[in-house]
N, C-alpha and C positions, 0 to 999 in steps of 0.2 A: 190455495187461498183458504180452504176449509180447515186445513190442519193447524194453522197458526192459532186461532182462538182456542182449539182444544188443548194444544200444548201450553198455552198461557194459563188456561183454567186449571189444568192439572198441576202446574207449577205453583199457582196460588194455593190450591188445596194442600199440596205437600208442605208449603211454608206455614199454612195455618196449623196443620197437624204437628209439625215440629215445634212451633211456638207453644201450642197447648201442651205438648209433651214436656218441654222445658219447664213450664209452669207447674204441671201436675206431678211430675216424677219426684222432685225433691219433697213436695208436700206429702206424697204417698209414702215415700221411704221414711221420712221423719215420723209420720203417724204410726207406721208399722213398728219402727224401733221403740217408740214411746209405749205403744200398746203392749208389745212383747215384754218390755221391762216391767210394766205395771203387772202384767200377768205372772211374770216370774217371781216378783216380790210377794204377790198375793198367794201364790202356791206355797211359799215358805212360811208366811206369817199366819194366814187364816186358820190352818189346822190347830194352832195353839191358842186361838181366841175362844173363850167359853161361848157356848151356843147362845146363852141368854144375852150376851153382849154383841153378838154378830147380827147385822141387819139382814143377812141372808136367811135367817130363821123366820123372820116375820114378813119377808117380801117374797113374791112368787118368782123373782129373778135375782141372780147374784149381782152385788154392787161392785163394779170394778174400781180398784184404787183404794178400797177400805183398808186392805192389808198394808199398802204403802203409807197411808196416813198414820196407822198405828205404829209402823216401824219408825217413821220420822219422829213421832212423839216419844217413843221409847229411847231412841238414840239421843234426842235432846235432853231427856230426863237423866239418862246415864251421864251425859256430859255435865249437867248441872250438879249431880251428886259427886262426880269425880273431882270437881273443882273445890269441894269442901274438904276439910281436914279428914273427916271420917272416911269419905269415899276414896280419897287419895291413899289412905292407909290400907284400905281393902285392895285397891289396885296394886299397890306395891307388894302386898302379901301374895297376890295371885301371880305377879311377875316373878317373885322369888321362887314360887313353886314351879313355874314353867322353866325357870333357869336351871333347875336340877334335872330336867329331862333332856338327855343328850340330843335327840333328834328334833324334838319340838322347840327347844330354845333357839336353835339356829334359824328355823323357819319363822318363828314369832319375832325374833329380833330383826331379821331382815325386812319382813313385812312392815313392822312398826316404823323402822327408819325410813322406808320408802314413803309410807303414808304421811309421816311427819314432814318429810321434805316437800312432797307434792302439795299438801294442804297448808303449809306454813306461809306466812306473809313476810318472811325474812329476806326474800330475794336471793335464796341460795339455789334456785333452779336455773335452768338454762337462761342465759341473759342475752344471747345474740345468735344470729344465723350467719354461717360462714361457708366457705368453699375450701376444700383440700383436694390435692391431686391424688386420686385413687380410682381404679386399681393400678394405673400406670401413669407415667408422665404425659401431660397433655389432655388427660381425661379428668374432669372435675366432678366431685360429689358434694352434695349438700349435707352440712353437719350443723348440729346445735352445740354451741360453745357453752361450757359450764364455767362457773366462776373460778378464778384462779385461787387455788389453795395449796399450801405447802404440805406435801405428802412424802412418804418414803421414796416413792418413785422420783419425785423432783430432786430429792437429796442425792440420789445415786446417778441420775441421768442428765440433770440440767447442765446446760452449757452457759457460761457467763454471758449475760445480756440477752439470752434467748431461752427462756424457761419453757418447759413442756406444759401444755394445757390439755385438760381432758375434754374431748369432744365426743358426741354421740352421733353416729351416722345411721339414721333410720332407714328401714327398707320400705319400698313401695309395694302395695298401697297401704300397708299397715305400719304406721310410724311408731308403734309401741315395741317393735322388734328391730334389732339392728346390732351395731358393733360399737364397743367402747374403745377409743384409741387415744393415745397421748401423742400429740403432734407439737413440734416446735412452733412457737408463737409466730415466727417469721414466715412459716409455711401456710398460715391461715389467711385467707382473703375474707375480711369481714364485710357483710352486706347490711344495707339499711332496712331491709324488710323485717317485719315483726315475726315473733315465734308463730303466731297464728297463721300468717301468710306463708311461712315456710312449711307448716303442717299441711295447709291446703295444697301447696305445690306438690308435696310428696303423695298425699292421698289421691290426688287427681292425675298422678303420673305425668306432671308437667303441663296438663291442659288448663288448669286454673292458675294463672300467674298473676302476681300483684302488679298494679299499675306502676310504671316507672316514669319518673320525671327527669328531664334533662334541662340544662341551662342553655337557652337559645339566646344568642347574642345578636342584637339588632342595633346598628349604629353605635356599637361600643357599650350598649347597656344590656346586662344579662337579664333574662326573663325565664322564670320557671314555666315549663310546658310539658305536655305529653310527647311521647315519641311518635308524633305525626307531623305532617307538613303544616305549618301554621298558615292560617288564612290571610288574605290581603288586609282585611280589617284589623286583625290582631296585630299584624306587623305595623300598620300605619299608626295606631294609637301610641305604642311605645316609642315610635320614631319621633312623634310630636313632643312627647315628654323629654326625649333626649335633646331635641333642639332647644326646648325651653330651658332645660337645665344648663346647657352649654352657653346660653345667652346671658346667664346671670354673671355679674362681675365677681371675680375671685376676691375673697376676703383676705 
């Protein structure tokens, strides 16, 4: 008799701890990543700021984030100047200079194309999440489907009515690394989840899955619901609507 309250109390304490951990852990990790990023930018930018313009010279403590603010202002100013004719001419001259360097031109060109693709609003990035059978038949891997573009690969390998589509299969838990594959369109099972939900699924190793809706049919009327057993009240209300609809005369 005396062991039951102790067990129940310890279970409640464990549940309280786990609830607090679920709340505090994401906040702590997010704060740590943000603080580390601010410190990294400050360590790069602050040494180039003249002492008379740095608040650290006049205050007894360093000001975190001042280097990040200066970097954002400089990047915005460079973008403003580049949008003008003079700035565009300077950038083109610098790119022509880099284009004459054998090793540097390849690195710069690839990085520029990647950043332009990621930061552009043209919709040329991954547009959908899908599944392909990999690494063997019956085993499915999550992929990000790129937009369909005509390339040399398509010209040489496409079959009539079933073009090859570039897909990126990310690795868990780091979705920035993975494999680029060209898969026939008929072999891709497209999903309704968003790119963000797919990335969460990969980073969490399948633990954080998006909510899935299914069509529940009650008295011949489809109802969108979660993958759970519907309650009696939820089933009763649609059923009344179904009877009301069926009682109306056909026009």
